[in-house]
C-alpha positions in Angstrom: -78.9 -81.7 -12.2 -82.1 -79.5 -12.6 -83.3 -76.3 -10.4 -85.5 -73.7 -11.4 -85.5 -70.2 -13.0 -86.0 -67.4 -10.9 -88.8 -65.1 -11.7 -86.5 -62.3 -13.0 -83.5 -63.0 -13.4 -80.9 -65.1 -11.2 -77.4 -64.4 -10.0 -74.7 -65.9 -12.2 -75.4 -69.7 -13.2 -72.3 -70.9 -15.3 -68.8 -69.9 -14.9 -67.2 -69.2 -18.2 -62.7 -69.7 -18.2 -61.5 -65.8 -18.4 -60.0 -66.3 -22.0 -63.9 -67.0 -23.0 -64.9 -64.0 -25.7 -67.9 -62.3 -24.8 -71.0 -62.3 -27.2 -70.6 -59.9 -30.6 -66.8 -58.6 -29.0 -66.2 -55.1 -30.7 -69.5 -54.2 -31.0 -72.4 -55.0 -28.0 -71.1 -53.2 -24.8 -72.0 -55.2 -21.7 -70.9 -52.8 -19.3 -73.6 -50.3 -19.0 -77.2 -50.2 -19.4 -79.1 -50.1 -22.2 -82.8 -48.4 -23.0 -84.9 -51.4 -20.4 -82.1 -53.7 -19.3 -79.4 -53.0 -16.1 -76.0 -53.7 -16.7 -76.3 -56.3 -14.6 -79.6 -58.2 -16.8 -77.2 -57.7 -20.0 -74.0 -59.3 -18.4 -76.9 -62.0 -16.8 -77.8 -62.8 -20.7 -74.0 -62.6 -21.6 -72.6 -65.0 -19.0 -75.7 -67.7 -19.3 -77.5 -67.1 -23.2 -81.2 -66.2 -21.8 -83.0 -63.6 -19.2 -86.5 -64.0 -17.9 -88.5 -60.4 -17.8 -91.3 -60.2 -15.7 -94.9 -59.0 -16.9 -93.6 -58.2 -20.6 -96.4 -58.5 -22.2 -100.1 -56.9 -20.7 -103.0 -59.8 -20.5 -105.1 -57.9 -22.8 -103.0 -57.9 -25.5 -102.6 -61.6 -24.5 -105.8 -62.0 -25.0 -106.0 -60.4 -28.5 -103.8 -63.5 -29.7 -105.6 -65.8 -28.3 -108.7 -64.4 -29.8 -107.2 -64.1 -33.4 -105.5 -67.5 -32.6 -109.2 -69.2 -31.9 -110.5 -66.6 -35.3 -107.5 -68.8 -38.2 -107.6 -72.1 -36.4 -111.9 -72.0 -36.8 -111.4 -70.9 -40.2 -111.8 -73.2 -43.4 -108.8 -75.3 -44.1 -106.8 -73.3 -46.8 -107.7 -70.0 -45.5 -104.1 -68.9 -44.5 -101.9 -70.5 -47.0 -98.8 -68.4 -46.2 -99.0 -69.4 -42.6 -97.6 -72.8 -41.6 -99.9 -74.6 -39.5 -99.1 -77.8 -37.9 -101.1 -80.6 -35.4 -99.0 -83.0 -33.0 -98.4 -86.4 -34.4 -100.1 -88.4 -32.0 -103.5 -86.2 -32.5 -103.2 -86.8 -36.2 -102.9 -90.1 -36.2 -105.6 -90.5 -34.5 -109.5 -89.1 -34.2 -109.5 -85.9 -35.9 -110.4 -82.6 -33.6 -111.6 -79.5 -35.1 -110.2 -76.1 -34.2 -107.8 -75.2 -31.5 -107.3 -78.8 -30.2 -105.8 -79.8 -33.4 -103.7 -77.4 -34.2 -100.8 -77.6 -31.7 -98.5 -74.7 -33.9 -99.1 -72.2 -35.4 -95.5 -70.5 -37.7 -94.9 -67.8 -40.1 -97.8 -65.2 -38.9 -95.3 -62.3 -40.0 -98.1 -60.6 -42.3 -101.3 -60.8 -40.0 -101.5 -57.9 -38.4 -103.1 -58.9 -34.8 -99.9 -61.5 -33.9 -97.2 -59.3 -35.5 -98.4 -56.5 -33.4 -96.7 -58.9 -30.6 -93.5 -58.9 -32.5 -93.5 -54.9 -32.7 -94.7 -54.4 -29.0 -92.2 -51.9 -27.9 -91.2 -54.0 -24.2 -89.7 -56.7 -26.7 -88.4 -54.9 -28.9 -86.6 -52.7 -26.7 -85.1 -55.3 -24.8 -84.1 -57.3 -28.3 -82.7 -54.4 -29.0 -80.0 -53.8 -25.6 -79.2 -58.0 -26.5 -78.3 -58.1 -30.6 -77.9 -54.1 -31.1 -77.9 -50.5 -30.4 -81.3 -48.4 -30.1 -80.3 -47.5 -34.0 -80.2 -50.5 -35.2 -83.2 -52.3 -38.3 -84.4 -55.4 -36.6 -85.9 -58.1 -38.5 -88.8 -60.7 -37.4 -87.4 -64.0 -38.8 -89.8 -66.5 -37.5 -92.8 -66.4 -36.1 -94.4 -69.2 -34.3 -97.7 -69.5 -31.4 -97.5 -72.5 -29.8 -100.4 -74.8 -28.4 -98.4 -77.5 -26.8 -101.7 -80.5 -26.8 -101.8 -82.6 -23.4 -99.7 -85.5 -24.6 -101.5 -89.0 -25.1 -98.9 -90.9 -23.7 -97.2 -91.1 -26.5 -94.4 -88.6 -25.2 -94.7 -86.3 -28.3 -95.8 -83.3 -27.2 -92.2 -82.3 -25.7 -89.5 -81.3 -27.8 -85.9 -82.5 -27.8 -83.2 -79.9 -26.3 -82.1 -78.4 -29.5 -80.2 -75.0 -31.1 -82.4 -72.8 -32.8 -79.4 -71.8 -35.0 -79.9 -75.3 -36.8 -82.9 -74.0 -38.7 -81.4 -70.5 -39.8 -79.0 -69.6 -42.7 -78.0 -66.1 -41.5 -75.1 -65.0 -39.2 -73.6 -64.1 -37.3 -75.2 -65.8 -34.1 -74.9 -63.4 -31.4 -76.8 -60.6 -33.6 -79.7 -62.7 -33.3 -82.7 -63.5 -30.1 -85.7 -65.5 -29.1 -88.2 -63.7 -27.2 -90.4 -66.4 -26.0 -94.0 -65.4 -24.2 -96.1 -67.5 -21.8 -99.5 -66.6 -23.1 -100.6 -68.8 -19.4 -99.1 -69.7 -16.1 -96.2 -72.5 -17.4 -94.4 -74.8 -15.3 -93.2 -78.3 -15.4 -96.5 -80.2 -15.2 -97.3 -78.3 -19.0 -94.3 -78.8 -20.5 -92.3 -75.3 -19.6 -88.8 -74.7 -21.7 -85.9 -76.6 -20.6 -82.6 -74.5 -21.2 -78.5 -75.7 -20.1 -76.9 -72.3 -19.0 -74.0 -71.2 -20.6 -74.3 -73.7 -23.6 -74.7 -70.4 -26.0 -70.8 -70.0 -25.6 -70.3 -73.4 -27.8 -71.1 -74.1 -31.7 -73.6 -75.7 -33.3 -73.9 -78.9 -33.2 -75.0 -81.7 -35.3 -79.1 -82.5 -35.0 -81.4 -85.1 -36.3 -84.8 -86.5 -35.6 -84.4 -88.7 -32.4 -85.2 -92.3 -31.6 -88.9 -91.9 -30.4 -91.1 -94.6 -29.6 -94.2 -92.5 -29.9 -93.3 -90.6 -32.9 -91.8 -87.5 -33.2 -93.8 -84.2 -35.0 -91.9 -82.5 -38.1 -88.9 -80.6 -38.0 -88.5 -81.2 -34.2 -84.9 -82.3 -34.9 -82.9 -82.6 -31.4 -78.9 -82.7 -30.5 -76.9 -85.8 -31.6 -75.9 -87.7 -28.9 -77.2 -84.9 -26.0 -76.1 -86.0 -22.6 -78.8 -85.8 -20.1 -76.3 -84.9 -17.4 -75.9 -81.8 -18.5 -77.2 -79.4 -15.7 -80.9 -78.0 -16.7 -82.9 -75.2 -15.4 -86.7 -75.0 -15.9 -88.4 -71.9 -16.6 -91.0 -71.7 -15.3 -93.5 -68.1 -16.3 -96.6 -66.3 -15.3 -99.2 -65.5 -18.4 -97.0 -62.7 -19.9 -93.3 -64.0 -18.8 -90.9 -63.3 -21.8 -87.9 -65.4 -21.7 -85.0 -63.9 -23.9 -82.1 -66.6 -25.3 -79.5 -67.0 -27.8 -79.8 -69.0 -31.1 -77.4 -71.3 -29.8 -78.5 -72.2 -26.4 -79.7 -76.0 -25.5 -82.8 -76.0 -25.3 -86.7 -78.0 -24.9 -89.6 -78.6 -23.3 -91.0 -81.3 -21.7 -94.1 -83.4 -22.2 -97.7 -81.6 -21.1 -98.8 -83.7 -18.4 -102.4 -82.1 -17.9 -105.5 -82.1 -19.2 -105.1 -78.3 -20.8 -103.4 -77.1 -23.9 -99.8 -74.4 -23.2 -99.9 -71.5 -25.2 -97.1 -69.6 -25.6 -96.1 -66.9 -28.9 -92.8 -66.0 -29.6 -90.4 -64.0 -32.6 -86.6 -64.6 -33.2 -85.3 -61.3 -34.0 -81.9 -60.5 -36.3 -79.8 -57.2 -36.7 -80.4 -56.5 -40.1 -77.3 -54.0 -40.5 -75.2 -56.8 -39.2 -76.7 -60.7 -40.0 -76.3 -62.1 -43.5 -77.6 -65.0 -45.2 -75.2 -67.8 -45.7 -74.7 -71.1 -48.0 -75.6 -74.1 -45.3 -75.0 -76.7 -47.9 -72.3 -78.9 -47.1 -73.0 -78.8 -43.4 -75.0 -80.2 -40.3 -78.4 -77.9 -41.3 -78.5 -79.0 -45.4 -80.8 -82.2 -44.8 -83.1 -79.4 -42.7 -82.8 -77.5 -45.1 -84.4 -79.9 -47.8 -86.8 -81.0 -45.3 -87.9 -77.5 -45.1 -87.7 -76.7 -48.9 -90.5 -79.6 -49.3 -92.7 -77.7 -47.2 -92.5 -74.6 -48.7 -93.2 -76.5 -51.6 -96.4 -77.9 -49.7 -97.5 -74.3 -49.3 -97.0 -73.2 -52.7 -99.6 -76.1 -54.0 -101.6 -74.2 -51.8 -101.4 -71.1 -52.2 -102.4 -72.3 -56.2 -99.6 -73.0 -57.8 -99.9 -76.8 -60.3 -97.6 -79.4 -59.1 -95.7 -79.3 -61.7 -94.6 -75.4 -62.0 -94.0 -75.6 -58.3 -91.5 -78.6 -58.4 -90.1 -77.1 -61.5 -89.7 -74.1 -59.5 -86.0 -73.2 -58.2 -85.6 -72.6 -54.6 -82.7 -71.5 -52.1 -83.5 -72.5 -48.9 -82.1 -68.8 -48.6 -85.4 -67.3 -50.1 -87.7 -68.9 -47.9 -86.2 -66.9 -45.2 -86.7 -63.7 -47.1 -89.7 -64.4 -47.6 -90.6 -64.8 -43.8 -88.6 -61.9 -43.1 -90.4 -58.6 -42.4 -88.8 -55.5 -40.5 -90.0 -54.4 -37.3 -88.3 -51.4 -37.8 -86.3 -49.3 -40.3 -85.8 -51.6 -43.4 -84.6 -54.7 -44.4 -81.2 -53.9 -44.7 -79.2 -57.1 -45.3 -82.3 -59.4 -45.0 
């Protein structure tokens, strides 16, 4: 079953058994207004695992981010070795396209002062604090992305399999992690909006792997194993500046971009640095992915100037990659 999200927040979408624990039980208070969210908005997030806030980011800020993205795209290759710059697998296998039409995802922009302004934007930060902490909480930006979803080539590689973001993260507790994901232009089902399964954040982290798609799968685009497509889904259609905030266990993905234009969004995952700590994910369902991400990190080290032998002999803990990605948004790094 499928439906479309309301512009701001909807009536309760899911009904949980009365004994279902609340998020951040004993720490987060869902029964009072926050700094920017009402009690009803907070409770909607607690029950459904996401909430859409209209007009969260003004157009002039979005234009700054677009302009900066264009500058990065047009810079000489290797100009930003600390960033992870990706192209769609179908584009990578066909004719090379320069500039913004080649780059489909920019990750790890935490050291870029223009793009990091998004992570520090007060309306976003205050909302995040209402959801995973308190006004005095120390927040860290843990994962930054600007997504430039390309027009699909027909192979459907522009879609993103249904997944849970916690699969990528070696830090816990999950209830004190949240993502802010902002539409940089109108986003709908035609150009591949987000799809969420309300209430699944009350579950647990499921095993992930690469989906068996004929057209290929982009690097690190893991999806839930044996995902049940009959689960009730919601398409989150948004206007430029609208922001969806969601829990890291919420099952979500995005469809193929069936239009002729690129679809842009910018996002940041936050963690409450006072309460979250790194964990050892060896021996868990996350270990396979951690080896893949570590290999990507080694390649970035080579691009930054280290010789190949030194890189291969350099011992990397998975948590170290995330320590390097993390940047305080306010206050101190605390545990992260």
